TIVO-512958 format. One record per residue: residue in one letter; x, y, z of N, C-alpha, C in turn. Coordinates in steps of 0.1 Angstrom, whole numbers, plus 5000, padded with zeros to 4 digits. Each point is the difference from the previous one (the first is absolute). Layout:
BEGIN
AXYZXYZXYZ
...
% end
This chain:
BEGIN
X535516914623500650084989499849924987
X499650074990499749934987501349974993
X499849924989501249954992500850124994
X499450104996500750124994500950065011
X499550015012500850065011501249915003
X499849875001501049905003501150014989
X499650004987501050004989500850135001
X499350115002500750135001501149995011
X499649965011501050005011501149904998
X499849894993501049914998501050054989
X499550064989500950054990500750135003
X499350075010500650135003500750005014
X500249895005500749995013501450044998
X500550024988501350044997500350145006
X499050075004500150135006500549995014
X499849885007500449995013501550015002
X500550055011501550035001500749875005
X500549924990500849885003501550045003
X500849905003501550035001500550054987
X500850105000500550074988501049924993
X499649914991500949924992500850074990
X499750134998500750074989500950105007
X500449985012500950095007501449974996
X500850104998501549984997500750115008
X501149975006500850105007500450104990
X499850135003500450114991501549994995
X500849945009501449994997500349904988
X499049914999500149894989499450054987
X499350114999499450044988501150074991
X500349944989501050064992499550124993
X501050094996499650134994499249994988
X500249904991499249994988498549975002
X499749955013498649965003499450105010
X500850095005499550085012498750084996
X500050074989498950094996498749924998
X500249894992498849924998499549935012
X501049955008499649935013499250095009
X500650125002499350105009498650034996
X499950024986498750044995499049885001
X500449884997499149895002499649975014
X501050015009499749985014499050105005
X500150134996499050105003498649964995
X500049964987498749964994499449885007
X500949915004499549875006499450045014
X500650085008499550045013498750084998
X499950084990498850084998498849904996
X500349914992499049904995499549925012
X500949955009499649935011499150085009
X500350135002499250095008498650014994
X500050014986498650024994499249875002
X500649884999499349885002499549995015
X500850045009499650005014498850095002
X500050114993498950105001498749934995
X500249934989498849924994499549905010
X500949935007499649905010499250085011
X500550115004499350085011498650044995
X499950044988498750044994499049884999
X500649894997499149885000499549965014
X500950015010499649985013498950105005
X500250124995499050105003498649974994
X500149954987498749954994499349895007
X500949915005499449895008499350055013
X500650095006499450065012498750074997
X500050074989498850074996498849904997
X500449894994499049904997499549945013
X500949975009499649945013499150105008
X500350134999499250105007498750044993
X499849944988498850024993500050144993
X501150054998500150134993499949984985
X500349884995499849974985499449874999
X499449974988499449874998501149914994
X499649874999500949904994500350044986
X499050044992500250044986501050124999
X499850105009500950115000501449965003
X500149905010501349955004500749934989
X499349924992500649934988500550104990
X499150114997500450104990501250075004
X500150045013501250075005501249914999
X499949875003501149915000500549994985
X499150004991500449994986500750124996
X499650125005500750124996501550005006
X500149955012501349995006500949904993
X499349894995500749894993500650064987
X499250084993500550064987501150105003
X499950075011501050105003501349945004
X499949895007501349945006500649904990
X499349954991500649904990501250064993
X499850124995501150074993501250025010
X499750035012501150025010500849875002
X499249895001500749875002500849964988
X499650034988500749974988501450085000
X499850135003501250085001501049955011
X499449965011500849955011500849874995
X499349924993500749874996501150044990
X499850104991501050044990501250055008
X499750095010501150065007500849895008
X499349905006500649895007500949924991
X499549984988500849924990501350074996
X499950134998501250084997501050015012
X499450015012500850015012500749875002
X499349894997500649865002501249994990
X499850054987501049994990501350085004
X499750125005501150095004500749945012
X499249945009500649945012500949894996
X499649924991500949894995501250054994
X499950104991501150064993501050065010
X499550075010500850075010500849895008
X499349905004500749895008501049934992
X499649974987501049934991501250094998
X499850134998501150094998500950015012
X499350015012500750015013500949875002
X499449884996500849885002501250004991
X499950064988501150014991501050095006
X499650125005500950095006500749945012
X499249935008500649935012501149904995
X499749924990500949904995501350074995
X499850114992501150074995500950065011
X499350055010500850065012500749895007
X499449885001500749895007501249954991
X499850004987501149964991501150105001
X499750135000501050115002500849985012
X499349985011500749985013500849875000
X499549904994500849874999501350034992
X499950074989501250034992501050095008
X499450095007500950095008500749925011
X499249905006500649925010501249914994
X499749954988501049914994501250084996
X499850124995501150094996500850045012
X499450025011500750045013500849885005
X499349884999500849875004501249984991
X499850034987501149984990501250105004
X499650125003501050105004500849965012
X499249965010500749955013500949884997
X499449914992500849884997501350034992
X499950104991501250034992501150065010
X499550095009501050065009500649895009
X499249915005500549895008500949914992
X499649974987500849914992501450064997
X500150134997501250064998500950005012
X499450025012500849995012500549865003
X499149904998500549865002501049964990
X499850054988501049964989501450055004
X500150125005501350055004500549915011
X499249965010500449915011500449874994
X499349954991500349874994501450014993
X500250114993501350014993501250015010
X499750065012501050005010500349865006
X498949925001500249875005500849924990
X499750014987500749934989501550045000
X500250135002501450055001500749945012
X499349995011500749945012500249864998
X499249924993500249864997501349994992
X500150084990501150004991501350025008
X499950105010501250035008500449875008
X499049945006500349885008500649894992
X499449984988500649904991501450034996
X500350134998501450044997500949985011
X499550035013500849975012500249855002
X499049924996500249855001501149954991
X499950064987501049964990501450045005
X500150125005501350055005500549915012
X499149965008500349925012500549864995
X499449954990500449874994501450014995
X500350114993501450024994501050015012
X499650075010500950015012500349875007
X498949925000500249865007501049924991
X499850004987500849924991501550045000
X500150135002501450065000500749995014
X499249955009500549995014500150135008
X499450104995500050135007499250015012
X499049915001499149995012499949855004
X499849985013499949865005498649944997
X500049875001498749934997498950045010
X500450035013499050045010499550144996
X500850094996499650134996499149994988
X500449924991499249984988498649955003
X499949905009498749945003499150115007
X500650075009499250105008499550114990
X500850044991499650104990498949954991
X500149874996499149944991498649995007
X500049965013498849995007499350145001
X500850105002499450145000499450034987
X500749974989499550034986498749924997
X500049875004498849924998498850065007
X500250045013498950055008499550134994
X500950094995499650124994499249984987
X500549904992499349974987498649945003
X499849935011498749945004499150115003
X500550105008499250115004499650094988
X500950014991499750084987499049934992
X500049864999499149924993498550025005
X499950015013498750025006499550144996
X500850105001499650144997499750004985
X500849944991499850004986498649944997
X499749895006498849934997498850095004
X500050065012498950095004499950124991
X501150064996500050114991499549974986
X500449884995499549964987498549985000
X499549935010498649985001499250135000
X500550105008499350135001500150074987
X501250004994500250064987499049954989
X499849875001499049934990498650055003
X499650015013498750055004499850144995
X501050095002499950144996499950014985
X500849924993500050004985498649964995
X499449915006498649964996499150125002
X500150075011499150125002500350114989
X501350024997500450104991499449974986
X500049874996499649964987498549994998
X499250035010498549994998499550104989
% end
């Protein structure tokens, strides 16, 4: 094969059907690009078909030369004709590919932004839901904490009353000690509950203040 034939097939090999690097899932094509994208894709497929037809015609010319149907000179002339015909097709193909690539980048960038915005929306919804649940739990625990505080005050008042009774001799020392032991145990239990509730209230308050 002469140099002209080799050059033609190298530069026009673009007509061969490679993996479609310009494919995008239709669901990803945003509305503002849909008309242009569909039109360019149609043109792109038509151009590839035209180039494949040129390749087929070149192969046919080669067979005609091998079969002696045409001379070398005629073969070169026909190749040059096909070269001229297909050069414009290749140029258009490259322009379409360039625009397809640009749109492809714009679509994917826009989709990334939409995905990030959707993720941010979901994150905010999740935070607001957590805040709502935290507020409900905080109010419930706060009521319980207030009850614990009230019970502590009651026990302290009972202890003060018990001390007055002991000093006035209204109760025995043994009865006083027994009652004091009960009060101390109750206060210890309340302290444990208070500590746990305070810790949880602080955790919930941190969630609410986000």
